[in-house]
C-alpha positions as CSV (number, residue, x, y, z in Angstrom):
1,X,-0.2,0.2,-0.1
2,X,1.2,3.5,-0.9
3,X,1.4,6.0,1.7
4,X,1.2,10.1,1.6
5,X,3.6,12.6,2.0
6,X,2.7,16.1,3.6
7,X,4.9,18.9,2.6
8,X,4.4,20.8,5.9
9,X,5.5,24.3,6.4
10,X,6.8,24.6,10.0
11,X,6.8,28.3,10.1
12,X,10.1,30.3,10.9
13,X,11.3,31.0,14.2
14,X,9.8,29.6,17.3
15,X,8.2,26.0,17.4
16,X,4.6,27.4,18.3
17,X,4.4,29.4,15.3
18,X,3.1,25.9,13.3
19,X,-0.2,25.7,12.3
20,X,-2.8,23.2,14.0
21,X,-3.0,21.3,11.5
22,X,0.5,20.9,10.5
23,X,0.9,19.9,14.2
24,X,-2.0,17.2,14.2
25,X,-0.3,15.5,11.2
26,X,3.2,15.5,13.1
27,X,1.5,13.6,15.5
28,X,0.2,11.0,13.7
29,X,3.4,10.5,11.1
30,X,5.9,7.4,10.5
31,X,8.7,9.5,9.4
32,X,9.5,13.3,9.7
33,X,12.1,14.5,6.5
34,X,13.3,17.8,8.3
35,X,15.3,20.8,7.7
36,X,18.1,22.3,9.8
37,X,16.7,25.7,10.0
38,X,13.3,24.4,11.9
39,X,12.9,24.8,15.6
40,X,13.4,21.1,16.7
41,X,11.1,21.1,19.5
42,X,9.0,20.6,16.7
43,X,10.1,17.0,16.5
44,X,8.8,16.4,20.0
45,X,5.2,16.7,18.5
46,X,5.9,13.5,16.4
47,X,5.5,9.9,17.9
48,X,8.5,9.0,20.0
49,X,8.8,5.8,17.5
50,X,8.6,7.7,14.5
51,X,11.7,7.8,12.3
52,X,13.3,11.4,12.1
53,X,16.0,12.1,9.3
54,X,17.8,15.7,8.9
55,X,18.3,16.6,5.6
56,X,20.4,19.7,6.1
57,X,19.4,22.5,3.5
58,X,21.3,25.1,5.3
59,X,23.1,27.4,3.2
60,X,26.7,26.2,2.9
61,X,25.9,23.1,4.5
62,X,23.9,20.6,2.4
63,X,24.0,17.5,3.9
64,X,21.7,16.0,1.1
65,X,21.1,16.9,-2.7
66,X,17.4,17.6,-3.3
67,X,17.5,14.7,-5.7
68,X,18.2,12.2,-2.7
69,X,15.6,14.0,-0.5
70,X,13.3,13.5,-3.4
71,X,14.3,9.9,-3.2
72,X,13.6,9.6,0.6
73,X,10.4,10.9,0.5
74,X,9.2,8.5,-2.2
75,X,10.8,5.6,-0.7
76,X,9.1,6.1,2.8
77,X,5.7,6.6,1.0
78,X,6.0,3.4,-1.0
79,X,6.4,1.5,2.0
80,X,3.1,2.6,3.0
81,X,4.4,5.3,5.7
82,X,2.8,8.6,6.2
83,X,5.7,11.0,5.7
84,X,6.1,14.5,6.7
85,X,8.4,16.6,4.9
86,X,9.0,19.5,7.5
87,X,10.4,22.6,6.0
88,X,11.0,25.8,7.4
89,X,8.5,28.8,6.5
90,X,5.9,27.8,3.8
91,X,6.6,24.9,1.6
92,X,6.4,26.9,-1.7
93,X,8.3,30.2,-0.8
94,X,11.8,29.5,-1.6
95,X,11.6,26.1,-0.3
96,X,11.9,23.8,-3.1
97,X,8.5,22.3,-2.1
98,X,7.7,22.7,-5.8
99,X,10.5,20.4,-7.0
100,X,9.4,18.0,-4.3
101,X,5.7,17.9,-5.3
102,X,6.7,17.7,-8.9
103,X,8.7,14.8,-8.2
104,X,6.2,12.9,-5.9
105,X,3.5,13.8,-9.1
106,X,6.3,12.0,-11.7
107,X,6.3,9.0,-9.3
108,X,2.8,8.7,-8.7
109,X,3.1,9.3,-4.8
110,X,-0.4,10.9,-3.2
111,X,0.8,14.1,-1.3
112,X,-0.9,16.8,0.8
113,X,0.3,20.5,1.3
114,X,0.1,22.6,5.0
115,X,1.4,26.0,4.3
116,X,3.3,27.7,7.0
117,X,4.1,31.1,8.0
118,X,7.0,32.7,5.6
119,X,9.9,34.6,7.4
120,X,9.4,37.0,4.3
121,X,6.3,38.3,6.4
122,X,6.7,37.2,10.1
123,X,10.3,38.0,10.5
124,X,9.7,41.8,9.6
125,X,6.3,42.1,11.1
126,X,8.0,41.1,14.4
127,X,10.4,43.7,14.3
128,X,7.8,46.0,13.7
129,X,8.0,46.2,10.0
130,X,5.1,45.7,8.0
131,X,5.0,44.5,4.6
132,X,2.3,46.8,3.4
133,X,1.0,50.1,4.7
134,X,-1.6,52.0,3.2
135,X,0.0,55.2,3.1
136,X,3.2,54.1,2.1
137,X,3.5,50.8,0.5
138,X,0.4,49.2,-1.2
139,X,2.8,46.0,-2.2
140,X,5.8,44.0,-1.3
141,X,7.8,42.0,-3.3
142,X,9.6,38.7,-2.2
143,X,12.9,37.9,-3.6
144,X,15.3,35.3,-3.5
145,X,19.0,36.4,-2.6
146,X,20.9,34.2,-4.3
147,X,20.2,31.4,-7.2
148,X,20.5,27.4,-7.5
149,X,24.0,27.9,-8.0
150,X,24.6,30.8,-5.4
151,X,25.0,33.5,-7.5
152,X,22.8,37.0,-7.3
153,X,20.2,37.2,-9.9
154,X,21.1,39.3,-12.9
155,X,17.9,41.1,-12.7
156,X,18.3,43.1,-9.6
157,X,18.5,46.2,-10.7
158,X,15.1,45.9,-12.2
159,X,13.7,45.7,-8.6
160,X,14.9,48.9,-7.8
161,X,12.1,50.2,-10.2
162,X,9.2,48.5,-8.4
163,X,7.0,50.1,-6.3
164,X,6.5,48.7,-2.9
165,X,8.6,46.7,-0.2
166,X,11.3,44.6,-1.2
167,X,12.0,41.4,1.0
168,X,14.9,39.4,0.2
169,X,15.2,36.0,1.7
170,X,18.8,34.0,2.1
171,X,21.0,37.2,0.7
172,X,23.1,38.1,3.9
173,X,26.2,36.7,2.1
174,X,25.2,39.0,-0.8
175,X,23.8,42.1,1.3
176,X,26.7,44.4,-0.2
177,X,25.8,43.5,-3.9
178,X,22.2,43.5,-3.5
179,X,22.2,47.3,-2.0
180,X,25.0,48.0,-4.8
181,X,22.7,46.8,-7.6
182,X,19.6,48.7,-6.4
183,X,21.4,51.9,-5.9
184,X,22.9,51.3,-9.7
185,X,19.3,50.5,-10.8
186,X,18.0,54.2,-9.3
187,X,16.8,53.6,-6.0
188,X,18.0,56.3,-3.6
189,X,21.1,55.2,-1.4
190,X,19.3,56.7,1.4
191,X,16.4,54.1,1.3
192,X,15.7,53.0,4.6
193,X,17.0,49.1,4.9
194,X,16.8,46.5,8.0
195,X,18.4,43.3,8.6
196,X,16.9,40.8,10.9
197,X,18.7,38.0,12.3
198,X,17.2,35.0,13.8
199,X,13.4,36.2,13.3
200,X,11.0,35.4,15.3
201,X,12.8,33.9,18.1
202,X,14.5,35.1,21.2
203,X,17.8,35.4,19.5
204,X,16.3,38.0,16.8
205,X,18.1,41.0,16.2
206,X,17.3,44.1,14.0
207,X,19.7,46.8,12.4
208,X,18.4,49.3,10.3
209,X,20.0,52.0,8.2
210,X,20.3,53.6,4.8
211,X,20.5,51.1,1.9
212,X,24.0,52.8,1.1
213,X,25.3,51.9,4.5
214,X,23.3,48.8,5.8
215,X,26.0,46.4,4.5
216,X,28.7,48.1,6.7
217,X,26.2,48.1,9.7
218,X,25.4,44.7,9.6
219,X,29.0,43.7,9.5
220,X,29.9,46.1,12.7
221,X,26.9,44.7,14.2
222,X,28.1,40.9,13.3
223,X,24.5,40.1,12.0
224,X,24.2,36.5,11.1
225,X,21.9,33.9,8.9
226,X,19.5,33.4,8.6
227,X,18.5,36.7,7.9
228,X,16.0,38.5,6.1
229,X,16.7,41.7,4.3
230,X,13.8,45.0,4.0
231,X,14.2,47.6,1.7
232,X,11.7,50.1,1.6
233,X,9.3,53.3,3.1
234,X,7.8,51.1,5.7
235,X,11.4,50.6,7.5
236,X,11.0,53.9,9.0
237,X,8.2,52.1,11.1
238,X,8.8,50.8,14.0
239,X,5.7,48.7,15.4
240,X,7.6,46.3,17.2
241,X,4.9,44.6,19.9
242,X,5.0,46.6,23.1
243,X,3.2,44.4,25.3
244,X,5.4,43.9,28.5
245,X,5.7,40.3,28.7
246,X,7.1,38.9,32.2
247,X,9.2,36.4,31.1
248,X,10.9,38.5,28.4
249,X,14.3,37.6,27.9
250,X,14.2,34.8,30.3
251,X,15.3,31.2,29.3
252,X,14.4,28.2,30.9
253,X,14.8,24.6,30.7
254,X,12.0,22.4,31.0
255,X,12.7,18.8,31.9
256,X,10.7,15.5,32.6
257,X,8.1,13.5,30.3
258,X,7.2,14.9,27.1
259,X,3.4,15.6,28.2
260,X,5.0,17.9,30.6
261,X,7.6,19.6,28.9
262,X,5.4,20.5,26.3
263,X,2.7,22.1,28.3
264,X,5.3,23.9,30.7
265,X,7.0,25.1,27.1
266,X,3.4,26.2,25.8
267,X,2.7,28.4,28.7
268,X,6.4,30.1,29.3
269,X,6.5,30.8,25.8
270,X,3.0,33.2,26.1
271,X,4.9,34.6,28.7
272,X,7.9,35.6,26.6
273,X,10.4,33.1,28.0
274,X,12.6,31.3,25.4
275,X,12.0,27.8,26.5
276,X,14.4,24.8,26.1
277,X,13.2,20.8,26.3
278,X,14.6,18.8,27.8
279,X,12.4,15.0,27.9
280,X,14.6,13.2,30.8
281,X,11.8,10.7,30.9
282,X,10.6,8.7,28.4
283,X,6.8,7.0,29.0
284,X,6.7,3.4,27.7
285,X,2.9,2.4,28.1
286,X,2.8,-1.5,28.7
287,X,1.3,-2.8,25.6
288,X,0.3,-5.9,26.9
289,X,-1.0,-5.9,30.2
290,X,-3.4,-8.5,31.6
291,X,-4.3,-7.1,34.6
292,X,-5.0,-3.7,33.4
293,X,-7.4,-4.8,30.7
294,X,-9.2,-7.2,33.3
295,X,-10.0,-4.4,35.5
296,X,-11.4,-2.2,32.8
297,X,-13.6,-5.0,31.5
298,X,-14.9,-5.3,35.4
299,X,-14.8,-1.7,35.7
300,X,-18.0,-1.6,37.6
301,X,-17.1,-3.3,40.3
302,X,-14.5,-0.1,41.4
303,X,-16.3,2.8,43.1
304,X,-13.0,5.0,42.6
305,X,-10.4,5.4,40.2
306,X,-7.3,6.8,41.3
307,X,-4.7,8.9,38.7
308,X,-1.5,10.1,39.9
309,X,0.0,12.0,36.5
310,X,-1.2,13.2,32.9
311,X,0.0,10.3,31.7
312,X,-1.6,7.8,33.3
313,X,-4.9,9.7,32.5
314,X,-3.9,9.3,29.1
315,X,-3.2,5.8,28.8
316,X,-6.2,5.2,30.7
317,X,-8.6,7.1,28.5
318,X,-6.8,5.3,25.3
319,X,-6.9,2.3,26.6
320,X,-10.8,2.4,27.1
321,X,-10.9,3.0,23.5
322,X,-9.0,0.3,22.5
323,X,-10.9,-2.0,24.2
324,X,-14.3,-0.6,23.1
325,X,-15.6,-0.2,26.9
326,X,-18.2,2.5,26.9
327,X,-17.9,5.0,28.8
328,X,-21.5,4.9,30.3
329,X,-20.3,1.9,32.3
330,X,-18.8,4.6,34.5
331,X,-21.6,6.3,35.6
332,X,-21.6,5.4,39.4
333,X,-17.5,5.5,39.4
334,X,-15.9,8.3,41.4
335,X,-12.3,10.1,40.3
336,X,-9.5,11.3,42.0
337,X,-7.0,13.3,40.2
338,X,-3.7,14.2,41.8
339,X,-3.5,17.5,40.7
340,X,-5.1,20.2,37.9
341,X,-3.0,18.9,35.2
342,X,-4.2,15.6,35.0
343,X,-8.0,16.9,36.1
344,X,-7.7,18.6,32.7
345,X,-7.1,15.5,30.6
346,X,-10.2,13.9,32.0
347,X,-12.3,17.4,32.1
348,X,-11.4,17.4,27.8
349,X,-13.2,14.1,27.8
350,X,-16.3,15.0,30.0
351,X,-15.1,13.5,32.9
352,X,-15.0,15.6,36.2
353,X,-13.0,14.3,38.9
354,X,-14.5,14.2,42.4
355,X,-11.4,14.2,44.4
356,X,-8.4,17.0,43.4
357,X,-6.5,17.8,46.8
358,X,-5.3,21.3,47.1
359,X,-1.6,20.0,47.5
360,X,-0.9,17.9,44.4
361,X,1.3,15.2,46.1
362,X,0.7,11.3,46.4
363,X,0.6,11.6,50.2
364,X,-2.5,14.4,49.9
365,X,-4.1,12.1,47.3
366,X,-3.8,9.3,49.5
367,X,-5.2,11.4,52.5
368,X,-8.2,12.6,50.3
369,X,-9.3,8.9,49.4
370,X,-8.5,7.3,52.8
371,X,-11.2,10.4,53.7
372,X,-13.9,9.9,51.2
373,X,-13.9,6.2,50.5
374,X,-16.3,4.0,52.3
375,X,-14.9,0.6,53.9
376,X,-16.8,-1.5,51.0
377,X,-15.4,0.6,48.5
378,X,-12.8,-1.0,46.0
379,X,-10.1,1.6,44.5
380,X,-8.5,1.1,41.3
381,X,-5.4,3.0,41.1
382,X,-3.7,3.2,37.8
383,X,-0.1,4.8,37.8
384,X,3.7,4.5,36.7
385,X,6.1,1.4,37.6
386,X,7.8,3.4,40.1
387,X,5.1,4.9,41.9
388,X,5.3,6.4,45.2
389,X,4.4,3.5,48.1
390,X,3.5,6.1,50.4
391,X,0.0,6.5,48.3
392,X,-0.9,2.6,49.2
393,X,0.8,2.9,52.6
394,X,-1.8,5.5,53.6
395,X,-4.7,3.0,52.1
396,X,-3.6,-0.1,53.7
397,X,-3.3,1.9,57.2
398,X,-7.1,2.9,56.6
399,X,-8.2,-0.5,56.1
400,X,-9.1,-0.1,52.6
401,X,-9.6,-2.2,49.3
402,X,-7.4,-1.5,46.3
403,X,-6.3,-2.8,43.0
404,X,-2.8,-1.2,42.3
405,X,-1.7,-1.4,38.5
406,X,1.2,-0.2,36.9
407,X,0.2,0.9,33.3
408,X,3.5,2.6,32.3
409,X,7.1,3.0,33.2
410,X,8.8,6.3,33.2
411,X,12.7,5.9,32.8
412,X,16.1,8.1,32.1
413,X,15.8,8.5,27.9
414,X,19.4,7.5,27.2
415,X,18.7,7.7,23.4
416,X,17.8,11.7,23.1
417,X,19.1,12.9,26.1
418,X,22.3,12.4,27.2
419,X,25.1,14.4,28.8
420,X,23.3,17.8,27.6
421,X,24.8,20.8,29.6
422,X,22.3,23.4,30.7
423,X,23.3,26.9,31.0
424,X,19.6,28.5,30.6
425,X,18.3,31.0,33.4
426,X,16.1,28.5,35.2
427,X,15.5,24.6,35.2
428,X,12.8,22.9,36.0
429,X,12.2,19.6,37.7
430,X,8.6,18.2,38.1
431,X,9.2,15.0,39.7
432,X,11.9,13.3,42.2
433,X,12.3,10.5,39.0
434,X,12.7,13.4,36.6
435,X,15.4,15.0,38.7
436,X,17.0,11.7,39.3
437,X,16.8,11.1,35.6
438,X,18.8,14.2,34.6
439,X,21.5,13.6,37.1
440,X,21.8,10.0,35.9
441,X,21.7,11.1,32.2
442,X,25.3,12.9,32.9
443,X,23.6,16.0,32.5
444,X,25.0,19.3,34.0
445,X,23.7,22.9,35.3
446,X,26.0,25.9,35.0
447,X,26.5,27.8,38.5
448,X,24.0,30.5,37.3
449,X,20.9,28.5,36.6
450,X,18.5,28.6,39.1
451,X,16.5,25.3,40.1
452,X,12.7,25.2,40.3
453,X,11.1,22.2,41.9
454,X,7.3,20.9,42.1
455,X,6.8,19.7,45.8
456,X,8.8,18.3,48.6
457,X,9.6,15.0,47.6
458,X,11.4,16.4,44.3
459,X,13.2,18.8,46.4
460,X,14.3,15.7,49.0
461,X,15.4,14.0,45.4
462,X,17.6,17.0,44.8
463,X,19.0,17.2,48.4
464,X,20.2,13.6,48.0
465,X,22.5,14.8,45.6
466,X,23.7,17.7,47.8
467,X,22.1,20.3,45.8
468,X,20.9,22.9,48.0
469,X,20.2,25.9,45.8
470,X,16.5,25.4,44.5
471,X,13.2,26.9,45.0
472,X,10.3,25.0,45.6
473,X,7.0,26.2,44.0
474,X,4.4,27.4,46.5
475,X,1.9,25.5,44.8
476,X,2.5,22.1,43.1
477,X,1.2,23.1,39.6
478,X,2.3,24.0,36.1
479,X,1.0,27.7,37.4
480,X,2.9,27.5,40.6
481,X,6.4,26.5,38.7
482,X,5.3,29.5,36.6
483,X,4.7,32.1,39.5
484,X,7.8,30.8,41.3
485,X,9.9,32.0,38.1
486,X,8.6,35.2,37.7
487,X,9.1,35.8,41.1
488,X,12.7,35.0,41.0
489,X,13.2,37.2,37.2
């Protein structure tokens, strides 16, 4: 069976500028073929077992020829796989998506296209430069700064006669020649010009000057690629976003499971932080799990179900669907969730927990269950292999009946996270196992990195390693961690 290729625009800059459609396709793919310029945090949206192939395509460092890329796409699709060709910006704006589409057409391979946000518009926009303005520029023109043979296009002088804004992509190396040719073509040397480096990221830098002086200015400021060049009267404007974000310029490393780091990164990014994801824990669901299946098939015998993590909640709901167990069979069952994140996952599926302890700890969950459950109740506990004994110890002391079923294992991710040196302003540890995994993997911290941990259990894991300089979030939740970082900034 022939698969399909998805030509997906990743957007430019930060990972969360991808479209919802692109993200959803990425979540379901078998293979990702990606460029060097994408934010590699996007790869975390792909399934853990998906094949990930970097094909380079950075100026001056082409690790794969376009012909080889075309072959990779066609071969994987011919194997029946869903293949995502993840390209920076938009696939058809100097992204060679057209060449790939033609190659797939010639081979009879079905493909779909997902547009992306092009740096031609987004980078100037976030630098405060609009591509058009009703009273200043009624058009804009996007031009490549080099051709296939890395030579500047011969028609550069003609662009000097165009009305509107000129946007050059991939042209930093030829900046001086672009400026000279435009001036030679009749454009004033005083035309406002800007160069935006690393647009749409926390590392974005902008230099502005006249067309005749911009090359010298960019050199003095040591501007580096990738960069977008903008020439025209709209460069005089500075409409840079002025909403004060509390974490602007702050760098944060989020550690733990993929589920947690993605949620953390999404919220911190919205507050202006530059977030690095470090998935120290790899979550492995137990595919063959007879005790779990038996419990779900006789779900009515449990009066309460306790879930101790977001991953556990996801696995529970997924297993219910896999076994085709009707949710109406849960009508008489109460739910206990360890915290707000776990509760949110249940709520998305129309299940509103009866118990969510104020402090999001195993101890508090156990106490809440002991206070709520009756002597004849039976509790189903679904959690990780290395879950704390504190929960069951409390239930044992209370004389309550329960089945404690392990549904997954969270172990150090040796394949993808090994010996990473962290130098961000902050690092987040959301569990004792995540903290242990960080150090077991040989990861290191710089002296200036501030440690934020969630709860006393995680704090004890750090203290055992003779780490004393850390802060504990006042409330044990994602929001509690964010609040603690804001207080420390």
